[in-house]
C-alpha positions as CSV (number, residue, x, y, z in Angstrom):
1,X,0.0,0.0,0.0
2,X,1.0,3.6,-0.5
3,X,-0.2,6.5,1.6
4,X,0.5,10.3,1.7
5,X,-0.2,12.7,4.5
6,X,-0.4,16.4,3.9
7,X,-1.6,18.6,1.1
8,X,1.8,19.6,-0.2
9,X,3.1,16.1,-0.3
10,X,-0.1,14.7,-1.8
11,X,-0.2,17.4,-4.5
12,X,3.4,16.8,-5.6
13,X,3.0,13.0,-5.6
14,X,-0.1,13.2,-7.8
15,X,1.6,15.8,-10.1
16,X,4.5,13.3,-10.4
17,X,2.1,10.7,-11.8
18,X,1.8,8.6,-8.7
19,X,-1.5,7.8,-7.1
20,X,-1.5,6.9,-3.4
21,X,-4.0,4.4,-2.1
22,X,-4.8,6.6,0.8
23,X,-4.3,10.4,0.8
24,X,-4.8,12.3,4.0
25,X,-5.2,16.1,3.7
26,X,-6.7,19.1,5.6
27,X,-6.7,21.8,2.9
28,X,-3.8,23.6,4.6
29,X,-0.1,23.9,4.0
30,X,2.0,25.3,6.9
31,X,-1.4,26.2,8.6
32,X,-2.4,28.4,5.6
33,X,-5.6,27.4,3.7
34,X,-5.0,26.1,0.2
35,X,-7.3,25.2,-2.7
36,X,-8.8,21.7,-2.2
37,X,-7.2,18.9,-4.1
38,X,-9.4,16.9,-6.4
39,X,-9.3,13.1,-6.2
40,X,-10.1,10.5,-8.8
41,X,-11.5,8.3,-6.0
42,X,-13.8,8.2,-3.0
43,X,-13.5,11.0,-0.5
44,X,-14.5,10.9,3.2
45,X,-14.5,13.6,5.8
46,X,-13.3,13.2,9.5
47,X,-12.8,15.4,12.4
48,X,-9.4,15.4,14.0
49,X,-8.5,18.4,16.2
50,X,-4.8,19.7,16.2
51,X,-2.5,17.6,18.3
52,X,-4.8,14.6,18.5
53,X,-5.7,11.3,16.9
54,X,-9.5,10.7,17.1
55,X,-11.2,7.3,17.1
56,X,-13.2,8.5,14.1
57,X,-10.0,9.1,12.0
58,X,-8.5,5.8,13.1
59,X,-11.6,3.9,12.1
60,X,-11.7,5.6,8.7
61,X,-8.1,4.7,8.1
62,X,-8.6,1.2,9.3
63,X,-11.5,0.7,7.0
64,X,-9.6,2.0,4.0
65,X,-6.6,-0.3,4.8
66,X,-8.6,-3.4,5.6
67,X,-10.8,-3.2,2.5
68,X,-8.0,-1.8,0.3
69,X,-10.2,1.2,-0.6
70,X,-8.6,4.0,-2.6
71,X,-9.6,6.9,-0.5
72,X,-9.0,10.6,0.0
73,X,-9.4,11.5,3.7
74,X,-10.2,15.2,4.2
75,X,-9.6,16.2,7.8
76,X,-11.4,18.9,9.6
77,X,-8.7,20.0,12.0
78,X,-5.2,18.7,11.5
79,X,-3.9,15.7,9.7
80,X,-0.2,15.6,10.9
81,X,-0.4,12.9,13.5
82,X,-2.4,10.6,11.3
83,X,0.9,9.2,10.1
84,X,1.0,7.2,13.3
85,X,-2.1,5.1,12.9
86,X,-1.2,4.6,9.2
87,X,2.2,3.2,10.4
88,X,0.4,1.1,13.1
89,X,-2.1,-0.4,10.6
90,X,-0.7,-0.6,7.1
91,X,1.0,-3.9,6.0
92,X,4.7,-4.4,6.2
93,X,6.4,-3.1,3.1
94,X,3.9,-0.3,2.7
95,X,5.2,3.2,1.9
96,X,4.0,6.4,3.7
97,X,5.1,9.8,2.5
98,X,4.6,12.9,4.7
99,X,6.0,16.4,4.9
100,X,8.6,17.7,7.3
101,X,8.1,21.5,7.4
102,X,10.9,23.5,5.9
103,X,12.8,20.2,5.3
104,X,11.1,18.2,2.6
105,X,9.3,14.9,2.3
106,X,9.9,11.9,4.5
107,X,9.5,8.5,3.0
108,X,8.9,5.6,5.4
109,X,8.9,2.0,4.3
110,X,7.0,0.2,6.9
111,X,8.8,-2.6,8.9
112,X,7.6,-4.4,12.0
113,X,10.0,-2.3,14.1
114,X,8.5,0.9,12.8
115,X,5.0,-0.4,13.4
116,X,5.8,-1.3,17.0
117,X,7.4,2.2,17.5
118,X,4.2,3.9,16.1
119,X,1.9,1.7,18.4
120,X,4.1,2.5,21.4
121,X,4.1,6.2,20.7
122,X,0.3,6.3,20.3
123,X,0.0,4.4,23.6
124,X,2.2,7.0,25.3
125,X,0.1,9.8,23.9
126,X,-3.0,8.2,25.2
127,X,-1.5,7.7,28.6
128,X,-0.4,11.3,28.9
129,X,-3.8,12.5,27.6
130,X,-5.7,10.8,30.5
């Protein structure tokens, strides 16, 4: 599987002729609103406030991964942290591309070690949030 997180990354990946299975965007680049991207696939909307990972967003990503649905996920709020559930749920060997502000694009090829790291990080976030 192949996923992108972020409007800038997704736009440039699509312009390069690649088509991610899952594209997660929020219509913002560096917190500034941008023109909505058009997808040649299904589009779903989820709420995910800044600095959080909602159950709603996790369930949407899980459904797309489980049923191998080509999906554009439009986030009301912020999409940045949704890289973590993608890492926790996508199959080994999957590729996730996301933006690192003022640095460029980060490409992650998913391994079991990276999956464990993402799950542990999400658990630590949950524990600190309670």
